[in-house]
N, C-alpha and C positions, 0 to 999 in steps of 0.2 A: 622896274622889280626882278631880282634876282630868280633862277628856277627853285632855290630853294626859300630864297622869303616869300611871304605870304599874308596879305590882311589875312584877320579873323572874322568870321563874321557872328560868334559867342563861343565861350567856351563850353565846352562837353562835359568838362571833370571841372568840380571846384571843389578843392580844400579850405576849411578852415580852422585857425586856432582859435580858441573861443577862450579870447583875456578877458580880462576885467569886474570876474562875479566878483570876487572880494571887498575892491576896490570903489567898484557902485554900491554894496552893501553898507559899509563902512562911512560912505559919504552923508548917509541915510541912518546913520548912528544904528543900524544893525551890526548883527550877528554876520560872519564870511556865510554861515549855509544858507542863508536868507537871498545873498546876492547866487547864489548857487539854483536854488528854487527859481528864483526869477529869469535866471540863464536856461534852464531845463525848458520853460514855455516859450521863449525866444527859438526855441530848436522847431518847434513844430511851423510857426509858419513862415520861416528860410523853406521848412521841406515843402510845404503849400506855395512857395511861388514858383519854386525849381520850374515845373513846366512852362509857366509863364515867361521863363528868360530863357527858354532852350537849354536849360541844365539838366540834362539826363543822371548826372551820377555827382552826389555831394559826398564829402566824408569833413567827418568833423572829429576834434581831439577834446574827449573828454577826461582822460585821466593818465599822465604818461609815466613812464617807472621811476621819474623822479618826483611825483607828487607824495609819495609814500613818507618823505620826506617830513610834510606838513604833519601840524599835531591829531595825536589820534582819535579827537574830537569830529578833528575838522573830517579825517580819511573814513572813518566808521560813518559819519554824515552823508560823504557822498556817494558810498558803497550801498548805506537805504535808501537815499536819492534815485541812485540807477534800479535798484530790484524796484521801485515803487512806479517810476518812471517806464520801464519798459511792460508793467503789470496794466497800467493805467493805458497807456498808449498801443496798445499792442493790436487790438481790434480798429481803432480806428489809422493807421497806418496801413494794415491789412486789405481796407475798405478803399485808403486811398491809393491803392498801387503801386505803395511802396514796399522792394525788398530791401527786406534791412540785410547787413552780414558786421561782423564785430572781428575787427583784427586786433593783434596785441598778445602778450603770453598772459593764455589764461591760467598758468599753473597756482601762482598766488592769490585767486579770487576765490571767494568762499563759493562751496558745493551750489548753496542756493541761485546766486547770481549767475553761477555759469551755467544753469537748467534753463531759467528763463531766457538766457541768451540763445542758446540752444534750439531751444521752445516757439522763439520768435525767429530765427531764422528758418525754419521748418513753415511755421506758421504761413510767411512770404514768400517761402521760394521762388513760387509760379507767378511772381508779380514784376510787372517789367515799365511802370510807367517814368519812376523815381528810382536808383539802389541808393538807399543811406548807407554810410558805409559810418559804425563808431568805433573811434582807435578808441581803448580801455585799458588799462597798464601795456601802454605803448611807446618804443623809444624805436628811434631811427635806424641807432647802432644796435638794439640791441635786435631787434627785428634784424638786421646781417649778418649779427653773429651767429643767428637761429638758424638761418637761410644755410649761411656755410655749413655749418656743423649740418646739416641733414644732406648738402653738394656732397662735402665728403666722405659721408656716410657712404652714399650710392657711388663715389669713386673706389673708396675700401671695401664695398660689395660687387666689382664689375659691374652694377649696371649703367656706367658714366666712365669715359676714358678721360683722360687727364687733358688730353688733346683738345679734349670737345669745351670744355669749358673756359667761357666767353661772357663778354657782357651782356649779350642773349639768351644767354646761358641759367646767372644767375635768377634774375627775374621771375622765372618757375618758383623758384623757392621762395619767393617772399609774401610773407600774407596776403598781400594783393596781388596775386598773377595773375585773379582774373579780371582785374578793373585796368582799366587804359590808366595810364599817367597823371595826376592832374593838369589840365590849363594853366590855373590859375589858383594860387594858393591869398590869401586873406588872413590877416592877425590883427584883430580887433584888439585897444586898450593903448595905443599911443607905442608899444615897445618895437620896437626892430630888427628883431630876430627869432631864427624859425626855429628853437626850441627842441633841437633832435628830431621835429616831426618829417616825415616823408621822406628822408634824404636823397635815395636813392631814385625814387618816382618823379622829384619833384629839380631834376637837374635844368630842364628847360623850360620851366612853367615862370611865370610871370608872376607878381609877386604887387601885393597893396597891403601896408602898413597903415592903420587907419585909428585917429585918436577916440572912435566910439567904443566906449566900454561894451560887451558883449549883452546885459540886457538891455541895453538900449537899440542895437543891432537892427534896423525895419528891413521888411520887405525891398522899400523902398531903395533906400539908401546899398541893399544885395544889388537891385536892380542898375542903377547909377554904375555900380564899380564891373556889371557885365558888359556894360555899353559901351564903358572905356576902355576895357580889354580889346572888344572889336575894333578901337580905333587903332589897336597897336600894330607894328611890322614884326612878322616872326623871322627871324635871321636865321636861324640854328646854325648857327655858326658861318654863316654866308656874308655878303659886303652886296648893300644897298645897289639894283640894277640901273 
């Protein structure tokens, strides 16, 4: 094995595109929001499983910048679900040692939701057992555009020299600047695309596209994917030795 290629024991950071809630509900003759509620319950099981599988960071894609195109009823229902989830789960997450962060553009979110997000981040700030990051009104291109704007403002104000701007500089302006890059990205529901999720951060991530709909995704399946990651050889551009 080459000097840069390496076998992994397991991913430190797993990111998940939680897809398939609507189809899961439709298969059961229920409205799409029924599937979103079932999917929200599944989050708890996966968060609780992280320490068992050695996963320190979990990032989940809850609502994208493109999801505003859905019906007004579904969007309103999702926003209500987010508020209820935070209110209901805050104390349990804190007691379980979970530190919660939110990424994405908060400008379009209602004030009640952003206040709950701020409160949960503050409540769990000292926790270290699991780092849960929830992406709400998040898009990878939007994140890079916002980061670039902040970087450009620092250059214009003389706080940063143009010659200092490189691939090590931009990540410091991303929403995820305090997080390690994801090692493994999982997408449920059978779709084989990344949907504008963590575009910069996932440049060297391993991907798993699975057929399971998110409400059916279990801790056992999560564990199998984590274990399979450990069998992969990570070359980072090198060739096998």
